[in-house]
C-alpha positions in Angstrom: 81.8 -46.5 -101.5 78.9 -44.5 -103.6 75.7 -45.1 -101.7 78.3 -44.0 -97.6 79.1 -40.6 -99.4 75.5 -40.3 -100.6 74.0 -41.3 -97.5 76.6 -38.7 -95.1 75.5 -36.2 -97.9 71.7 -37.3 -96.8 72.4 -36.9 -93.4 74.5 -33.4 -93.3 71.4 -31.6 -94.3 69.2 -33.2 -92.9 71.4 -31.9 -90.2 71.7 -28.9 -91.4 67.5 -28.0 -91.9 67.5 -29.4 -88.2 69.6 -26.5 -86.5 68.1 -23.9 -89.5 64.5 -24.6 -88.3 65.0 -25.3 -84.1 67.6 -22.2 -84.3 64.2 -20.1 -85.9 61.8 -21.8 -82.9 64.2 -19.7 -80.7 63.9 -16.1 -82.5 59.9 -16.3 -82.6 59.4 -15.8 -79.0 55.9 -14.7 -78.8 55.3 -11.3 -76.6 53.6 -11.2 -73.4 50.8 -8.2 -71.8 51.8 -6.8 -68.9 48.6 -7.6 -67.0 47.9 -5.7 -63.7 46.4 -7.8 -61.8 43.9 -7.0 -58.2 44.8 -9.3 -55.5 42.9 -9.3 -52.0 44.4 -11.1 -49.2 42.7 -11.2 -45.3 45.7 -9.9 -43.1 47.0 -6.8 -43.4 50.2 -6.2 -45.2 49.2 -5.7 -48.4 50.7 -3.5 -50.6 50.0 -0.7 -52.9 51.8 -1.7 -55.6 54.2 -4.5 -56.7 56.8 -4.3 -59.9 58.4 -7.6 -60.7 61.0 -7.9 -62.9 61.5 -11.3 -64.0 63.2 -13.4 -65.8 61.8 -16.6 -68.7 65.3 -17.7 -69.3 67.5 -14.5 -71.0 67.6 -12.1 -68.2 65.2 -9.2 -66.5 64.7 -5.7 -68.9 67.6 -4.3 -68.1 66.9 -1.3 -69.8 63.2 -0.5 -68.3 64.9 -1.2 -64.8 67.0 1.7 -64.6 64.4 3.9 -66.6 61.7 2.8 -63.9 64.1 3.7 -61.7 65.3 6.8 -62.8 61.7 8.1 -62.5 60.8 6.9 -59.8 64.2 9.6 -58.6 63.4 12.4 -61.0 59.4 12.3 -60.4 58.5 10.6 -57.0 61.8 10.7 -55.1 59.8 10.9 -51.7 57.9 7.7 -52.5 59.9 4.5 -50.2 59.9 0.9 -51.9 61.5 -2.3 -50.7 63.6 -4.6 -53.1 63.7 -7.9 -53.3 66.4 -9.4 -55.0 65.2 -13.6 -55.9 66.0 -15.7 -58.6 69.7 -16.3 -60.2 69.6 -13.8 -63.5 68.8 -10.7 -61.9 65.2 -11.3 -60.9 63.9 -8.5 -58.2 60.3 -7.1 -56.7 59.5 -3.6 -55.7 56.4 -3.1 -53.3 55.0 0.8 -52.7 52.6 1.3 -49.5 52.7 4.4 -51.0 51.9 5.7 -48.0 53.1 9.1 -48.7 51.5 10.0 -51.6 47.4 11.2 -51.3 45.1 8.8 -52.9 44.5 10.8 -55.5 48.4 10.9 -56.1 48.3 7.0 -55.6 46.2 6.6 -58.8 48.9 9.0 -60.7 51.6 7.0 -59.5 49.9 3.6 -60.3 49.7 4.9 -64.0 53.0 6.9 -64.9 54.6 3.7 -63.8 51.9 1.4 -65.8 53.3 3.8 -68.6 56.7 3.0 -68.4 57.0 0.0 -67.5 54.7 -1.1 -70.8 57.0 -1.3 -73.2 58.2 -4.8 -71.4 57.5 -8.0 -71.8 59.0 -9.1 -68.5 57.7 -7.3 -65.8 54.3 -7.9 -63.6 52.6 -5.5 -62.3 50.1 -6.2 -59.4 47.9 -3.6 -57.1 46.4 -4.3 -53.1 48.1 -7.3 -52.6 50.9 -8.8 -50.4 54.6 -8.9 -51.4 55.9 -11.6 -52.8 59.5 -13.3 -53.5 60.3 -11.6 -49.2 
């Protein structure tokens, strides 16, 4: 009886240790740097700026998305964009032609957009690329 109790105790201690280690490893998710990729396509359907809110399994960054949409309506209400929803966790890609803006204003828009989006690791920003996830 004593050996059974001892083995049960060791089993529970081992189980508690494994659960603790497994929970700690999910808390230490690495931060990804929001990268800008300049992709050229032969077809003429490239967009000047593409902003993709993606989810690595825990949903999109709703706070940054809201902040970005507010930035668009407050600072650039004339800019039109396509919104393409995809995925099951709120993933969305916003595609901007920026034909409403002069070239220098396009550069300013892109720079300001990157600043607004820089705080999130769940956003990809692309320039001069086709609108993905259509």
